[in-house]
N, C-alpha and C positions, 0 to 999 in steps of 0.2 A: 810504947809507941812513941816515936819522936814527935816533938812539938809541931814540926811543919806538917805532919799528917793530921793534925787536929783541925776541926772546923772552926775553932775559936782562934782569933788573931793573937799574935804575940804582942803583949803590952803589959806595962806595969799596973795600969789602972783600967778597970772595965769601962770607964767613961772616955778614955783618951781616943780610941779609934772612932767613936761616934762623933766627937767634937771635930776631929780632923776630916771625917767623912762629910760633915755638913759644910765645912769650909771648902773642901774640894768641889762639891756640887755648886756652891755659891760662885766661885771664881770660874769654873768650867762653863756654866750657863751664862755668866756675865760676858765671858770672852766670845762665845758663839752669838750672843745677842748683838754685840758690836759688829761682828762679821756679817751676820744675816741681815741686819737692819741698814747698815751704812755702806757695805761693799757695793751694792748696786748703784748707790749715789757716787761712790768713788769711781766706778766704771763709767758712769754717765759724764762725770767731769773730764774723763779722758776722751770723750767724743763718741762713745758707742751708742748705737740705736737701741730701742727696746728689744727688738728681735735678737740683736747681737748679745745683749745682756742676758736675755732669757736663755739663749743657746749656751752661753758660757756657764750660767748657773745650773743648767741641766747636766753639766759634766758630773757634778757631785752625785746626784742620784744614779746616773749611769755607772759611774765607777763603783758606787756602793753595791751594785749588783754582784760584783766580784769581791770587793773589800769586806763587806759585812760577813759573808760566809767564811772568808779566809781568816779574819781575825777572831770570829766566833769559834771556829774550829781550832785555831791555834790556842786560844784561851782554854778551851775544854781539854785539849790534848796535854798541855803543859800543866793544867790544874792550877794556874797562877794568873788570875785576871788582873791583879794589881800590876805585876811586872809587864804584862802585855799592854796595859793602858799607859804605863810610863814610856814604853818604846813608841807607842802611837803618838803621844804628846810631844816627844822629842822630834819625831818626824814632822809633825804639824808645825812646830815652832820653826824649824830650819827651813822648811819649804815655803812657809809664809813669807820669809824674808826674800826668797827668790821671786815669788809672785809680785811683791811690791817693788822690786828692782827692775823688772822687765817692762817694756812699754808697747811692743808690737802685739797685735792681736794673736798672731800665730804663736809667739813665745809665751804669752799669758795663757793661752789655751793648753799648751804642753805642760807648763808649770802647774796649772790647776789640776790636771789629771793626776800628777804625783801628789799634790797637796791633798786632794780629796781621798786618795787611797788611804792616807793616814787619818784624816779628820772625820770622814763621813760615818765610820762605825763607832765613834767615841761615845755617843749617847747610849747605844745598845749595850756596850761593855760597861759603862758607868752604872746602868741599871743592874747588870749582873753583879757588879761589885757590891752595890747596896744590898741586894738579896743575899749575897754570900755572907756579909758581915752581920746581918740581922737574923740569919738562919739560926734557930734554936734559942733566940732571945725573945723578950716581950716587945721589942721595938717593931714598928710598922713602917712599910715602904713609904707611905705618904709623908711621914714625919721627917724623912730625909730629902725626899724629892721636892718638898716645898721650899727648901733652901736654894734649890736650883731656880725656882720661880722668883724668889726674892732677888737672887743675883741677876737674873734676866731683867727684871723690872727696874731695880734701882740703878744698875749699870747703864741701861739704855737711857734713862732719864738724864743721868749725869753726862753721858756721852753726847746726847743731843745738845745740851747746854754748852759743852766744851767745844764741839765741832762747829757750832753756829758762830763761834768766835775765832777758833783757830783754823777753821777750814777742814773739809773732809779729807783732802789729799794728804796733808801733813799730819793731821790729828788721828785718823783712823788706824794707820799702820802702827803707830807708836802705842796707842791704847790697847789694841788687840795683842801686840807682843807682850806688853806688861802683864796683862791678865793671864796669858798663856803661861808665862814664867811662874806666876803665883799658883796656878793650877798644878803645874809640874812639881813645885816644891811641896804642895799638900799631898800629892800622890806619893812622893818619895818618903814623906814623914809618916804615912799610914803604916801600921804594923803589917807584917806579912800575913797573908790569908791564903789558905789552901783547903781544898775540899776534904772532907773526912774520908777515912780509908774505905768505908762501905759504899761510898758514892763515886769512887774513882775508877770503877769498871768501865772500860771502853766498850761502847755499845756495838752490837753486831752490825755488819754492813747494811742490812735491810731494815734496821730498827727505825731510823729517821724517816725512811720512805713510808713506813707504816703510820708514823705520826702525821706526815703530810697528807696521807690518804684519808685521814679522819674527815668526813664530809662536813661536819659542823665547823671545824677549825678552818678548813679550806674555804667554805662559804664566807666566814668572817673575814678572811684575808681579802677575798675578791671584792666584797661589798665595801671593805675598808679602803681599798684603792679608789673606788668611786667617790667616797666621801672625802678622801684626802687630797684629791687633785685640786679642787678649788681652794683648799686650805694652803696647799703649796703655792698656788698662783698668788694668793694674798701675801704669803711670806716673801715672795720674790719681788712683787710689783707694788705692794702697798705704799712703800716709801716713795717710789717714782710717781704714783698716782697723787699722793699728797703734794709733792713739789710741783706737779703739773697744775694743781688747783691753786697754787700760790703759797703753800705751806713752807715754813722754814725748817732748818735742821733741828732746831729746838722742839718744834711741834712734832716732828717725826719721833724724837726721843720720848715725848709725852705719850704719843700714840702707842709706842711699844711698851711703855710703862703701864698704861691703862690696860693693855692686853694681858699682862701678867701680874698686876698688882693684887688681884683677888684670887689668883691660882692657889696660893698657899692655904687660904681658907677652904677652898673646895677640896684640896687634897686631905685636909683634916676632916672635913665632912665625910668624904668617902672612907677614910680610915674608920670613922665612927659607925657609919650606917651600911657600909658595903657588905654584901652577902655573896659568898662564893657559890652561888646557885645560877645555873645557866639561864633559867627563866628571868631572873632579876637582871642578869647581864644583858639579855636581849631587849628588855624594856629600857634600860639605860642607853643602849646604843641607838634605839629608835628615837628616843627623846633628844639625844645629842644631835642626831642627824637632822631632825626638824629644826632645832635651834641654829644649826649650821645654815640651813636653807634660808631662814629668816635673816640671819646675819648677812649673807651674800646679797639678798634682795635689797636690803637697806643700803649696802655699799654701792649697789648699782644706781641708787637714786640720789646720792649726795652731790651737792654743788659747792659746799664749803668745807675746806680741810679740817675745820674744827669739829665737824660732825663725825669725822672718822675716829677722832680720839674717843668719843663716847661709844661708838659702835664697836670699837675694838675691845671694850670691856666684856663683850660676849665671849671673847676668846678664853677668858678664865674658866668658864663652865664648859664650853664646847671642847676645847683641846684637853683640859684637865680630865673631863669625863671620858673622852675617847682613849686618851693615853693610859689612864688608870685602869679602866676596864680591860683594855687590850693587853696591858702588861700582866694583869692577873689571869686573864683567860689563857695567855700563852703559857704561863707557869703551871696552869692547871692541866693542860694537854701535853706538855713536853716533859719527859723524864728529867730528873735533876742532872744526870750525866750530860744532857744536851742543853743545859740551861743557857749557856752563852750562845749556842747556835740557834736556839729557839727565839731568843730575844732579837738576834740578828735578822731572823726571818720576819718577825713582826715589824722591825724597823724598815725592812725592804718594802713591805706593803704600804706603809704610810709615808715614807719619804724617798724610797728608791724608785719604784715604777711610777708612782704618782708624781714624783718630782720631775722625772724626765718628761712626762706628758705636760705637766704644768709649765716647765721652762720653755718648751718648744711651741706648744699650742697657745699657751698664755701670751708669750712674746709676740707670736704672729697675730693673735686677735687684738692685743693692745696696739700694735703698730698699725693695723689695717682697719679696725672697727672701733677702737677706743676701749677704755677700762670698763665703762658700764656694760657693754656687751659681754666682756670677759666675765664679769661678776654674775650676769644673768645666766650664762652657761653653767656657772658654779651652783647657782640655785637649783637648776634642773637636775644636776648630778646628785646633789644632796637629797632632793626629794626622792629620787630613784633609790638611793641608799636607805632612806627611812622606810620606804615601802618594802624593800628587800629584807631589812632586819625584822620588821613587823611580821612579814610573811614567814620568815624562817622561825621566829619565836612561836608563832601560832602553829606551824607544822610540827615543831618539836613538842609543843604542849599536847596537841591532839594525839601524837604518837606515844605519849607517856615517856618521852626520852629524858634522861638525865645524864650528866657528864661526870663520871668518876674521875679521880686523879689518875693520870697515866701510870701504868705499872713501871717498876724499875726495870732497867735493861736486863735482858736474859730471863725475865719471869713470864 
């Protein structure tokens, strides 16, 4: 059997792809941290209102409704996630330069549609890449994903310090571009990875619909949207909230740093104690939703931007917990032939649909009622999500339900 049909990557040393995979995650998440944290401030410097910024940022989740299934399907069909990611990164890099060169709202809007088509599915496909490289090895997902958390935290702190002195408008485009180039280089240097011959069977047309018809998985996605809406609001408007309260760009960087600084520890904890049992997953999701509610209530009460830095530390356990459980639950229910498509579907639930609602509703509430009211609405949604996960877990327990791994296509 030719090497490219092997599930193991082409490399001279067994350690080489794992080192480069860590570097890839570090720079990828660092680049997106700069974009997610400082691009709203960049837009505010151009004179846009909160609603205009929210509407513009909602383009990404809206486009992802098409982009995530497209790129996930393409990666599954070509059986080459690495090459798909390289193409996506090149498109992101090129279109980012267009976004930073246009100045009218209409032109930025059009440029952002094209930009997000390439950028929005990157996280889902990077997760697929990690799962592909560690498949059949003793390595665990969290051990690689934590490098993304480190890249996000450290880059955000450095970026805040840099942009407080250089300015957001000139500093943000250059830093984002440099990090994207480093990410692309790491992806190119990764050894080739393709799925093993026994997993390359193309699933029948109705197979994926049967996966979506799984009531437990569907309920998880629906409740996940409710919990993710306030998280997406915070991701878009937290930096603007801080500056409205008198915070500097450097303080924004430290707030983003505190949000991700402990993520790596929690990913390692989940690697150590996580159990692939549905009951355990339901308990985790309920606890995470409660912590989300506490976090948003605290955000609605702050009067000093410094307090946000400390509250953001809850992000490490809330986001890490939801992301880790969600990724594992998706891989549990989705056959390996649909791995890229399944992760794309999970991404759509926590950043696609919820991101659209967060950008439009959050921007409207921020503009008309202020950030505290926006965060109070997030508290309510998180409480509903916690109750929903608890009720679903109890129902499954009473029914004696357990979730076996999804069968391979055609079985």
